[in-house]
RODO-2510 file (C-alpha; in nm, 4 decimals, decimal comma):
residues 525
     n   res          X          Y          Z
     1     m    -0,8418    -1,6545    -2,2529
     2     r    -0,9878    -1,3058    -2,2834
     3     d    -1,2178    -1,2081    -2,5718
     4     f    -1,0006    -1,0212    -2,8175
     5     h    -1,2945    -0,8371    -2,9598
     6     l    -1,3174    -0,6424    -2,6394
     7     p    -1,0845    -0,3940    -2,4676
     8     g    -0,8565    -0,5557    -2,2174
     9     r    -0,5123    -0,6463    -2,1165
    10     s    -0,3243    -0,9668    -2,1705
    11     p    -0,1096    -1,1136    -1,8966
    12     v     0,2696    -1,0929    -1,9573
    13     f     0,4792    -1,4135    -1,9677
    14     a     0,8540    -1,4396    -1,9188
    15     t     1,1054    -1,6864    -1,7654
    16     n     1,4130    -1,4848    -1,6611
    17     g     1,2397    -1,2294    -1,4382
    18     l     0,9277    -1,0187    -1,4219
    19     c     0,8050    -0,7061    -1,2523
    20     a     0,4497    -0,5729    -1,2154
    21     t     0,3905    -0,2183    -1,0902
    22     s     0,1956     0,0979    -1,1440
    23     h     0,4215     0,2896    -1,3780
    24     p     0,6132     0,1563    -1,6925
    25     l     0,9344     0,3381    -1,6233
    26     a     0,9613     0,1664    -1,2750
    27     a     0,8844    -0,1644    -1,4289
    28     k     1,1523    -0,1157    -1,6935
    29     t     1,4019    -0,0010    -1,4333
    30     a     1,3416    -0,3162    -1,2193
    31     i     1,4025    -0,5393    -1,5420
    32     d     1,7174    -0,3443    -1,6177
    33     i     1,8442    -0,4240    -1,2626
    34     l     1,7614    -0,7885    -1,3120
    35     e     1,9447    -0,7957    -1,6511
    36     r     2,2507    -0,6455    -1,4765
    37     g     2,2679    -0,9372    -1,2408
    38     g     2,0649    -0,7916    -0,9489
    39     n     1,8131    -1,0109    -0,7698
    40     a     1,4389    -0,9548    -0,7073
    41     m     1,5113    -0,7361    -0,3989
    42     d     1,7495    -0,5246    -0,5841
    43     a     1,4911    -0,4702    -0,8669
    44     a     1,2042    -0,3928    -0,6314
    45     i     1,4001    -0,1321    -0,4392
    46     a     1,5151     0,0405    -0,7625
    47     g     1,1624     0,0496    -0,8975
    48     a     1,0037     0,1474    -0,5803
    49     v     1,2270     0,4559    -0,5191
    50     l     1,1705     0,5707    -0,8763
    51     l     0,7899     0,5465    -0,8242
    52     g     0,8260     0,8280    -0,5738
    53     l     0,9139     1,0539    -0,8709
    54     c     0,6800     0,8905    -1,1221
    55     e     0,3817     0,9210    -0,8736
    56     p     0,4690     1,1752    -0,6115
    57     a     0,1068     1,2038    -0,4904
    58     m     0,1312     0,8405    -0,3930
    59     t     0,4714     0,7774    -0,2338
    60     g     0,8217     0,8992    -0,1832
    61     i     1,1262     0,8836     0,0458
    62     g     0,9377     1,0876     0,3012
    63     g     0,7256     0,7786     0,3597
    64     d     0,7032     0,4160     0,4875
    65     c     0,7038     0,0730     0,3359
    66     f     0,6270    -0,2983     0,4244
    67     v     0,8052    -0,5822     0,2499
    68     l     0,7584    -0,9580     0,2165
    69     w     1,0115    -1,1758     0,0313
    70     s     1,0619    -1,5459    -0,0142
    71     e     1,3831    -1,7384    -0,0454
    72     v     1,4661    -1,9156    -0,3748
    73     d     1,3243    -2,2435    -0,2237
    74     r     0,9890    -2,0625    -0,2476
    75     k     0,8978    -2,1957     0,1053
    76     t     1,0299    -1,9421     0,3496
    77     v     0,8743    -1,5928     0,3572
    78     h     1,0369    -1,3116     0,5468
    79     a     0,8814    -0,9748     0,6506
    80     l     1,0320    -0,6337     0,7207
    81     n     0,8409    -0,3421     0,8852
    82     g     0,9665    -0,0197     0,7398
    83     s     0,7056     0,2059     0,9157
    84     g     0,7911     0,5028     1,1143
    85     r     0,7132     0,6183     1,4739
    86     a     0,5555     0,9342     1,6222
    87     p     0,8026     1,1913     1,7497
    88     m     0,8825     1,1132     2,1173
    89     a     0,7570     1,4428     2,2431
    90     l     0,4125     1,4003     2,0965
    91     d     0,1168     1,2438     2,2855
    92     a    -0,2581     1,2049     2,2357
    93     s    -0,3229     1,4110     2,5569
    94     f    -0,1294     1,7060     2,3975
    95     l    -0,3686     1,7079     2,1023
    96     r    -0,6801     1,6381     2,3167
    97     e    -0,5911     1,9382     2,5418
    98     a    -0,5513     2,1523     2,2267
    99     g    -0,9117     2,0693     2,1447
   100     h    -0,8560     1,8091     1,8812
   101     a    -1,0872     1,5045     1,8503
   102     t    -0,8652     1,3431     1,5891
   103     v    -0,5131     1,3904     1,4711
   104     p    -0,5254     1,6832     1,2274
   105     t    -0,4544     1,5345     0,8797
   106     f    -0,2656     1,7924     0,6923
   107     d    -0,0509     1,9144     0,9908
   108     a     0,2994     1,8514     1,1216
   109     h     0,1593     1,6620     1,4188
   110     a     0,0367     1,3837     1,1628
   111     v     0,4058     1,3445     1,0334
   112     t     0,5667     1,0239     1,1575
   113     i     0,9401     0,9671     1,1062
   114     p     0,9740     0,8370     0,7450
   115     t     1,1383     0,4936     0,7605
   116     a     1,1296     0,3619     0,4026
   117     v     1,4862     0,4815     0,3432
   118     a     1,6144     0,2852     0,6434
   119     a     1,4304    -0,0180     0,5090
   120     f     1,5613     0,0049     0,1580
   121     a     1,9145     0,0492     0,2751
   122     r     1,8853    -0,2642     0,5063
   123     l     1,7326    -0,4703     0,2442
   124     a     1,9978    -0,3662    -0,0168
   125     e     2,2679    -0,4697     0,2364
   126     d     2,1189    -0,7832     0,3808
   127     v     1,9224    -0,9297     0,0740
   128     g     2,0322    -0,7480    -0,2446
   129     k     2,3361    -0,8022    -0,4512
   130     l     2,4284    -0,4753    -0,6367
   131     g     2,4407    -0,2161    -0,3552
   132     l     2,2395     0,0820    -0,2734
   133     d     2,4433     0,3206    -0,5015
   134     t     2,3562     0,1100    -0,7935
   135     l     1,9843     0,0885    -0,7113
   136     l     1,9530     0,4612    -0,6545
   137     a     2,1258     0,5667    -0,9828
   138     p     1,8160     0,5554    -1,2007
   139     s     1,6078     0,7701    -0,9636
   140     i     1,8968     1,0222    -0,9344
   141     h     1,9054     1,0453    -1,3074
   142     y     1,5292     1,0907    -1,3545
   143     a     1,4980     1,3306    -1,0614
   144     e     1,7325     1,5617    -1,2507
   145     a     1,6295     1,4954    -1,6086
   146     g     1,2592     1,4779    -1,5417
   147     i     0,9770     1,2247    -1,5985
   148     p     0,6793     1,2899    -1,8247
   149     v     0,3637     1,2952    -1,6230
   150     a     0,1449     0,9852    -1,6937
   151     p    -0,2392     0,9988    -1,7261
   152     r    -0,3301     0,8467    -1,3841
   153     a    -0,0595     1,0684    -1,2136
   154     a    -0,2071     1,3786    -1,3838
   155     f    -0,5537     1,2786    -1,2629
   156     d    -0,4151     1,2687    -0,9091
   157     w    -0,2260     1,5941    -0,9428
   158     a    -0,5373     1,7718    -1,0670
   159     g    -0,7514     1,6267    -0,7934
   160     y    -0,5246     1,6738    -0,5001
   161     a    -0,2801     1,9666    -0,5662
   162     h    -0,4798     2,1633    -0,3012
   163     n    -0,3320     1,9421    -0,0394
   164     l     0,0081     2,1015    -0,0953
   165     q     0,1163     2,3862     0,1224
   166     g     0,4123     2,6153     0,1784
   167     s     0,7293     2,5346    -0,0135
   168     a     0,5722     2,2167    -0,1305
   169     r     0,3724     2,4091    -0,3791
   170     e     0,6877     2,5435    -0,5385
   171     k     0,8416     2,1970    -0,5732
   172     y     0,5442     1,9986    -0,6878
   173     l     0,3487     2,2434    -0,8926
   174     q     0,4262     2,4543    -1,2000
   175     n     0,3184     2,8261    -1,1828
   176     d     0,1084     2,7142    -0,8861
   177     q    -0,0917     2,4683    -1,1053
   178     a    -0,1112     2,0939    -1,1192
   179     l     0,1296     1,9305    -1,3614
   180     k    -0,0648     1,7992    -1,6647
   181     q    -0,0437     1,4868    -1,8580
   182     g     0,2879     1,4863    -2,0635
   183     s     0,4504     1,7703    -1,8791
   184     m     0,7946     1,7091    -1,7131
   185     f     0,8322     1,6653    -1,3358
   186     r     1,1849     1,7258    -1,1960
   187     a     1,3004     1,7047    -0,8339
   188     p     1,6702     1,8205    -0,8164
   189     g     1,6567     1,8511    -0,4371
   190     q     1,5587     1,4870    -0,4106
   191     a     1,8322     1,3896    -0,6606
   192     e     2,0873     1,5497    -0,4310
   193     v     1,9437     1,3576    -0,1279
   194     l     1,9509     1,0303    -0,3123
   195     r     2,3098     1,1102    -0,4233
   196     r     2,4188     1,1520    -0,0647
   197     i     2,2301     0,8331     0,0442
   198     a     2,3985     0,6457    -0,2418
   199     k     2,7467     0,7622    -0,1208
   200     s     2,7022     0,7478     0,2632
   201     g     2,4053     0,5252     0,3233
   202     p     2,0950     0,6109     0,5377
   203     d     2,2840     0,8265     0,7814
   204     a     2,2950     1,0857     0,5019
   205     f     1,9076     1,1022     0,5347
   206     y     1,8718     1,0646     0,9079
   207     t     2,1531     1,2856     1,0365
   208     g     2,3184     1,5961     0,9099
   209     e     2,2070     1,8620     0,6685
   210     v     1,9136     1,6540     0,5196
   211     a     1,7724     1,5649     0,8677
   212     e     1,8229     1,9285     0,9737
   213     d     1,6166     2,0481     0,6756
   214     m     1,3382     1,7983     0,7636
   215     v     1,3310     1,8866     1,1359
   216     a     1,3498     2,2596     1,0789
   217     t     1,0625     2,2529     0,8445
   218     l     0,8469     2,0402     1,0680
   219     n     0,9329     2,2556     1,3741
   220     a     0,8343     2,5741     1,1762
   221     a     0,4909     2,4118     1,1041
   222     g     0,4432     2,3452     1,4700
   223     g     0,5726     1,9810     1,4858
   224     l     0,7596     1,8358     1,7939
   225     h     1,0085     1,6424     1,5889
   226     s     1,3729     1,6327     1,6921
   227     m     1,7086     1,5349     1,5319
   228     e     1,7123     1,2437     1,7892
   229     d     1,3785     1,1212     1,6503
   230     f     1,5287     1,1012     1,3049
   231     a     1,8640     0,9426     1,4206
   232     a     1,6649     0,6725     1,5991
   233     a     1,4589     0,5662     1,2864
   234     k     1,4907     0,1952     1,2148
   235     c     1,3106    -0,0846     1,0470
   236     d     1,2454    -0,4290     1,1972
   237     r     1,2503    -0,7839     1,0727
   238     t     0,9339    -0,9622     1,1695
   239     n     0,7389    -1,2694     1,1036
   240     p     0,4443    -1,2940     0,8582
   241     v     0,0916    -1,4004     0,9571
   242     s    -0,1036    -1,6417     0,7466
   243     g    -0,4409    -1,8039     0,6990
   244     t    -0,5919    -2,0500     0,4592
   245     y    -0,8810    -2,0149     0,2081
   246     k    -0,9779    -2,3597     0,0685
   247     d    -0,6501    -2,4937    -0,0901
   248     i    -0,4601    -2,1544    -0,0848
   249     e    -0,2603    -2,0126     0,2094
   250     i    -0,2563    -1,6257     0,2158
   251     v     0,0571    -1,4765     0,3729
   252     e     0,0320    -1,1287     0,5099
   253     h     0,2510    -0,8727     0,6894
   254     p     0,1836    -0,8603     1,0694
   255     p     0,0569    -0,5544     1,2530
   256     n     0,0798    -0,2597     1,2590
   257     g    -0,0415    -0,3225     0,8999
   258     q    -0,3819    -0,4532     0,8455
   259     g    -0,3107    -0,7857     0,6891
   260     a    -0,4901    -0,9747     0,9643
   261     t    -0,8089    -0,8003     0,8545
   262     a    -0,7694    -0,9632     0,5130
   263     i    -0,7344    -1,3048     0,6676
   264     l    -1,0359    -1,2473     0,8938
   265     m    -1,2386    -1,1362     0,6004
   266     l    -1,1405    -1,4503     0,3981
   267     n    -1,2278    -1,6713     0,7036
   268     i    -1,5837    -1,5080     0,7133
   269     l    -1,6312    -1,5536     0,3356
   270     a    -1,5236    -1,9153     0,3769
   271     q    -1,8523    -1,9850     0,5573
   272     f    -2,0454    -1,9086     0,2369
   273     d    -2,0699    -2,0864    -0,0924
   274     l    -1,9445    -1,8048    -0,3074
   275     a    -1,8718    -2,0357    -0,6093
   276     a    -2,2505    -2,0974    -0,6364
   277     m    -2,3182    -1,7210    -0,6739
   278     d    -2,3107    -1,5090    -0,9816
   279     r    -1,9568    -1,3712    -0,9781
   280     f    -2,0725    -1,0233    -1,0573
   281     g    -2,4146    -1,0485    -0,9080
   282     t    -2,5928    -0,8908    -0,6153
   283     e    -2,5596    -1,1823    -0,3672
   284     r    -2,1883    -1,1974    -0,3824
   285     a    -2,1487    -0,8175    -0,3625
   286     h    -2,3746    -0,8131    -0,0587
   287     i    -2,2101    -1,0965     0,1333
   288     e    -1,8694    -0,9488     0,0631
   289     a    -1,9775    -0,6037     0,1850
   290     e    -2,1179    -0,7474     0,5150
   291     a    -1,7981    -0,9578     0,5744
   292     a    -1,5922    -0,6413     0,5201
   293     k    -1,8020    -0,4543     0,7820
   294     l    -1,7424    -0,7206     1,0406
   295     a    -1,3769    -0,7695     0,9648
   296     y    -1,3060    -0,3868     0,9683
   297     d    -1,4921    -0,3499     1,2889
   298     a    -1,2454    -0,5859     1,4398
   299     r    -0,9619    -0,4050     1,2885
   300     n    -1,0892    -0,0697     1,4293
   301     r    -1,1031    -0,2263     1,7714
   302     f    -0,7832    -0,4158     1,7933
   303     l    -0,5186    -0,3349     1,5347
   304     a    -0,2216    -0,1293     1,6454
   305     d     0,1584    -0,1180     1,6941
   306     p     0,2583    -0,4882     1,7702
   307     d     0,4038    -0,3692     2,0998
   308     y     0,0524    -0,2594     2,2046
   309     m    -0,1726    -0,5081     2,0363
   310     t    -0,2924    -0,8043     2,2282
   311     r    -0,5763    -0,9562     2,0086
   312     l    -0,3891    -1,0687     1,7027
   313     d    -0,4633    -1,4365     1,7690
   314     h    -0,8265    -1,3471     1,8308
   315     m    -0,8523    -1,1757     1,4830
   316     l    -0,6915    -1,4899     1,3110
   317     d    -0,9182    -1,7437     1,5053
   318     m    -1,1644    -1,9296     1,2701
   319     d    -1,4127    -1,9450     1,5566
   320     l    -1,4409    -1,5710     1,5598
   321     a    -1,4975    -1,5701     1,1822
   322     k    -1,7769    -1,8346     1,2207
   323     q    -1,9412    -1,6212     1,4888
   324     l    -1,9247    -1,3048     1,2699
   325     a    -2,0516    -1,4895     0,9643
   326     s    -2,3546    -1,5947     1,1646
   327     l    -2,4513    -1,2329     1,1911
   328     i    -2,4807    -1,1724     0,8169
   329     d    -2,8372    -1,1497     0,6882
   330     p    -2,8330    -1,2674     0,3239
   331     n    -3,1190    -1,0293     0,2386
   332     k    -3,0497    -0,7091     0,4457
   333     a    -2,7528    -0,4805     0,4993
   334     m    -2,6318    -0,4210     0,8477
   335     k    -2,4992    -0,0916     0,9790
   336     s    -2,1479    -0,0131     0,8963
   337     a    -1,8631    -0,0565     1,1505
   338     a    -1,8202     0,2297     1,3997
   339     a    -1,6441     0,5083     1,2251
   340     l    -1,2767     0,5299     1,2774
   341     t    -1,1629     0,8183     1,4795
   342     e    -0,8342     0,7990     1,2801
   343     e    -0,7994     0,8666     0,9095
   344     v    -0,7702     0,6159     0,6295
   345     h    -0,6332     0,6731     0,2812
   346     k    -0,6632     0,5438    -0,0699
   347     e    -0,3250     0,6208    -0,2293
   348     t    -0,0009     0,4115    -0,2415
   349     i     0,2210     0,2268    -0,4705
   350     y     0,2954    -0,1439    -0,4957
   351     i     0,5604    -0,3326    -0,6817
   352     t     0,6217    -0,7031    -0,7113
   353     v     0,9311    -0,8771    -0,8684
   354     v     1,0227    -1,2374    -0,9187
   355     d     1,3782    -1,3187    -1,0493
   356     r     1,5135    -1,6232    -1,2431
   357     d     1,6216    -1,8094    -0,9242
   358     g     1,2655    -1,7880    -0,7728
   359     m     1,3077    -1,5146    -0,5245
   360     a     0,9849    -1,3194    -0,4934
   361     v     0,9366    -0,9702    -0,3501
   362     s     0,6111    -0,8130    -0,2491
   363     l     0,6668    -0,4388    -0,1559
   364     i     0,4270    -0,1575    -0,0750
   365     y     0,5236     0,2066    -0,0180
   366     s     0,3242     0,5056     0,0645
   367     i     0,3018     0,8674     0,2019
   368     f    -0,0595     0,8012     0,3210
   369     k    -0,3003     1,0744     0,1899
   370     d    -0,2591     1,2240    -0,1721
   371     f     0,0647     1,4159    -0,1425
   372     g     0,0921     1,3061     0,2121
   373     s     0,0833     1,5926     0,4645
   374     g     0,1284     1,8377     0,1935
   375     i     0,4395     1,9534     0,3762
   376     a     0,7801     1,9350     0,1996
   377     s     1,1201     2,0156     0,3593
   378     d     1,2179     2,3633     0,2525
   379     k     1,5617     2,2974     0,1052
   380     f     1,5519     1,9538    -0,0453
   381     g     1,1714     1,9135    -0,1155
   382     i     1,1193     1,5862     0,0739
   383     l     0,7398     1,5440     0,0855
   384     f     0,6446     1,4105     0,4368
   385     q     0,3889     1,1453     0,4972
   386     n     0,1061     1,2060     0,7317
   387     r     0,0777     0,8446     0,8611
   388     g     0,0276     0,9726     1,2143
   389     a    -0,3306     1,0442     1,1116
   390     g    -0,3739     0,6714     1,1422
   391     f    -0,3595     0,7050     1,5258
   392     t    -0,6616     0,7532     1,7376
   393     l    -0,6859     1,0045     2,0227
   394     e    -0,9246     0,7859     2,2151
   395     e    -0,7766     0,7332     2,5639
   396     g    -0,6813     0,3723     2,6384
   397     h    -0,7274     0,2427     2,2809
   398     p    -0,4358     0,0244     2,1712
   399     n    -0,3936     0,2577     1,8712
   400     e    -0,3862     0,5701     2,0816
   401     l    -0,1091     0,8122     1,9706
   402     k     0,2095     0,8047     2,1941
   403     g     0,5609     0,9256     2,1261
   404     g     0,7767     0,6552     1,9781
   405     k     0,4761     0,4408     1,8718
   406     r     0,3829     0,3247     1,5221
   407     p     0,0234     0,3954     1,4096
   408     m    -0,2174     0,1382     1,2401
   409     h    -0,1229     0,1221     0,8813
   410     t    -0,3514     0,0421     0,5885
   411     i    -0,0777    -0,0700     0,3460
   412     i    -0,0282    -0,4537     0,3165
   413     p     0,1841    -0,6623     0,0837
   414     a     0,0896    -1,0238     0,0333
   415     m     0,1799    -1,3566    -0,1087
   416     l    -0,0087    -1,6768    -0,1859
   417     r     0,1356    -2,0140    -0,1017
   418     k     0,0079    -2,3535    -0,2171
   419     n     0,1310    -2,6931    -0,1136
   420     g     0,3919    -2,5140     0,0971
   421     k     0,5465    -2,3197    -0,1945
   422     v     0,5012    -1,9512    -0,2735
   423     v     0,2988    -1,9275    -0,6053
   424     m     0,2188    -1,5547    -0,6226
   425     p     0,3336    -1,2267    -0,4689
   426     f     0,0515    -0,9685    -0,5067
   427     g    -0,0774    -0,6529    -0,3671
   428     v    -0,3836    -0,4335    -0,3939
   429     m    -0,3571    -0,0582    -0,3582
   430     g    -0,6496     0,1547    -0,2249
   431     g    -0,5821     0,2294     0,1473
   432     a    -0,8751     0,0990     0,3568
   433     y    -0,9883    -0,1207     0,0602
   434     q    -0,6832    -0,3360     0,0713
   435     p    -0,8090    -0,6185     0,2990
   436     n    -1,1333    -0,6240     0,1009
   437     g    -0,9231    -0,6206    -0,2242
   438     h    -0,7077    -0,9054    -0,1076
   439     a    -1,0170    -1,1112    -0,0319
   440     r    -1,1874    -1,0211    -0,3658
   441     f    -0,8673    -1,1097    -0,5576
   442     v    -0,8278    -1,4460    -0,3825
   443     t    -1,1989    -1,5433    -0,4231
   444     n    -1,2015    -1,4274    -0,7877
   445     m    -0,9304    -1,6906    -0,8548
   446     v    -1,0214    -1,9687    -0,6078
   447     d    -1,4090    -1,9633    -0,6383
   448     f    -1,4484    -1,8388    -0,9880
   449     g    -1,1326    -1,9719    -1,1664
   450     m    -1,0030    -1,6474    -1,2954
   451     d    -0,6537    -1,5984    -1,4040
   452     p    -0,4647    -1,3060    -1,2307
   453     q    -0,5215    -1,0463    -1,4936
   454     t    -0,8933    -1,1245    -1,5199
   455     a    -0,9166    -1,1327    -1,1385
   456     i    -0,7684    -0,7844    -1,1339
   457     d    -0,9727    -0,6365    -1,4148
   458     a    -1,3006    -0,7566    -1,2640
   459     p    -1,5330    -0,4858    -1,1216
   460     r    -1,5034    -0,3939    -0,7571
   461     a    -1,7333    -0,2880    -0,4791
   462     f    -1,6464    -0,1682    -0,1328
   463     s    -1,8692    -0,0878     0,1718
   464     d    -1,6878     0,1516     0,4051
   465     m    -1,7888     0,4336     0,6419
   466     g    -2,1566     0,3848     0,5649
   467     e    -2,1388     0,3980     0,1864
   468     m    -2,1172     0,1228    -0,0701
   469     l    -1,8979     0,2205    -0,3624
   470     v    -1,9832     0,0204    -0,6755
   471     e    -1,7754     0,0541    -0,9867
   472     r    -1,9369     0,1095    -1,3323
   473     g    -1,8405    -0,2507    -1,4224
   474     y    -2,1401    -0,3670    -1,2226
   475     s    -2,4828    -0,3368    -1,3812
   476     d    -2,7463    -0,0795    -1,2744
   477     t    -2,9639    -0,3823    -1,1787
   478     v    -2,7136    -0,4888    -0,9257
   479     r    -2,6847    -0,1342    -0,7881
   480     q    -3,0591    -0,1093    -0,7442
   481     e    -3,0937    -0,4553    -0,5792
   482     l    -2,8088    -0,3572    -0,3266
   483     a    -2,9951    -0,0294    -0,2550
   484     d    -3,3083    -0,2364    -0,1969
   485     m    -3,1269    -0,4280     0,0664
   486     g    -3,0395    -0,1281     0,2536
   487     h    -2,6946    -0,0384     0,1198
   488     k    -2,6228     0,3295     0,0512
   489     v    -2,4948     0,2800    -0,3069
   490     s    -2,2996     0,5197    -0,5252
   491     i    -2,0566     0,4990    -0,8137
   492     p    -1,7079     0,6270    -0,7058
   493     e    -1,5487     0,9175    -0,8889
   494     t    -1,2178     0,7321    -0,8870
   495     a    -1,1952     0,3612    -0,9706
   496     i    -1,1340     0,1421    -0,6489
   497     g    -0,7696     0,0744    -0,5878
   498     g    -0,5269    -0,0961    -0,8137
   499     a    -0,3382    -0,4285    -0,8184
   500     q    -0,0246    -0,6128    -0,9333
   501     a     0,0571    -0,9820    -0,9287
   502     i     0,2978    -1,2436    -1,0521
   503     l     0,1911    -1,6150    -1,0906
   504     m     0,4847    -1,8522    -1,0548
   505     h     0,4089    -2,1612    -1,2658
   506     d     0,5694    -2,4965    -1,1838
   507     s     0,7172    -2,4919    -1,5340
   508     g     0,9300    -2,1964    -1,4457
   509     v     0,7179    -1,9552    -1,6550
   510     l     0,6150    -1,6288    -1,4820
   511     e     0,2771    -1,4670    -1,5510
   512     g     0,2388    -1,1058    -1,4707
   513     a    -0,0785    -0,9030    -1,4195
   514     s    -0,1148    -0,5244    -1,3828
   515     d    -0,4239    -0,3188    -1,3058
   516     p    -0,5638    -0,0985    -1,5870
   517     r    -0,6842     0,1370    -1,3159
   518     k    -0,3237     0,2678    -1,2853
   519     d    -0,0645     0,3705    -1,5432
   520     g     0,1559     0,0675    -1,5023
   521     c     0,2244    -0,2753    -1,6614
   522     a     0,3854    -0,6088    -1,6095
   523     l     0,7220    -0,6492    -1,7944
   524     g     0,9612    -0,9390    -1,8129
   525     y     1,2511    -1,0733    -2,0094
***
């Protein structure tokens, strides 16, 4: 139990259903859907779509998603890949010949075909109960009526409004200025798009006037996108990957997401007695940082579109983890992994829902960078992701940009399973941090006995791209000792990531946890 003398957040308990996500309005919408007879998938879709309006710097219908969900028996976990592909006419050689060493981040060439809409429509049809029209109704309403800008959303608006360009500045700014906390954000163009999808299904997005608006805007910005690229957009059912950390099984979405990186990092950490270390001390932070460097180096080498990746089994192999763990010096920092030629990001949304029957959904949804590519369709204001910046232009690399190919994705939903039963859907936001965040969350609970809310609240550190970011929750002593070991230590301007989780107790009680680093909450009934 937390110390009630100190600031903090209590977990939320319920029995009929529970949602945890990064904005209260989305959590309430999800619960409303459950109370109307929808299942966890219905609630997750309704809440996720609304988050694109609550947090437009993070996500939207111009983006991608990945989803895990379990059957009511809590044993079987399914996966759906809702990530988009590069336009068929685009190739790495085209950009290399134009003088680019990397995919230009805020450029039409970084825009992959948004596939979240296709994924939501398929999941509503195959798994949900209420129908897509019912699930989109709350977002249609709020897109027209407006949503007050929450504090973290205002922080992101102020920090990244400069990414917006062209007509996007008209649709996502007020008088060419970032929206402030408490001001109203409206998106009437998106309301019309959602209304058409609710009536006619995903074809209303991928063909006809809406697709024409998107293609014309991208072509005018230099993109090679075609109507055929949008018409061909589809999501795919796939099979999760998993690994075991002590008595807990962690279930991750397979590539092109980076879930295998989280499993590899946990396998490396399993070679150390973390439980004997100070949970917020220097030794644990150092070992975790070194494990991250090694796991991320493997990610950078191998992870790609599943049709092009050949080393997945290698990444999941415990023998590899043992070999990598042997490279860690407990007293000295090693060099960071070779820098990615592709971009990584830190912004996304995550929503998890469990319903009264025991179905659990873990859904993550993003437009990649803050405000995505910064390009919005001229007529309807659909803000495009720039997930194509996740490709490399390195010739022969498994993640090399090719037309019709999916890029390496940083976003990863997860679940924990114990004794063969799903006990917790969870996710950690924060782009490249996510595998490290999954490992930190799991070890917080398994090795240090933290409940989910405490595990989320706990301070974070992350070593990436040659710098070790250490939140203010760590002491100055720890920061100095890490620097003495050779880490390049700094305090990040923005807190590291965010997280949401729901623990499913055997009693039937649900326990929700939500990260105070975001605006959201856990809510149940």
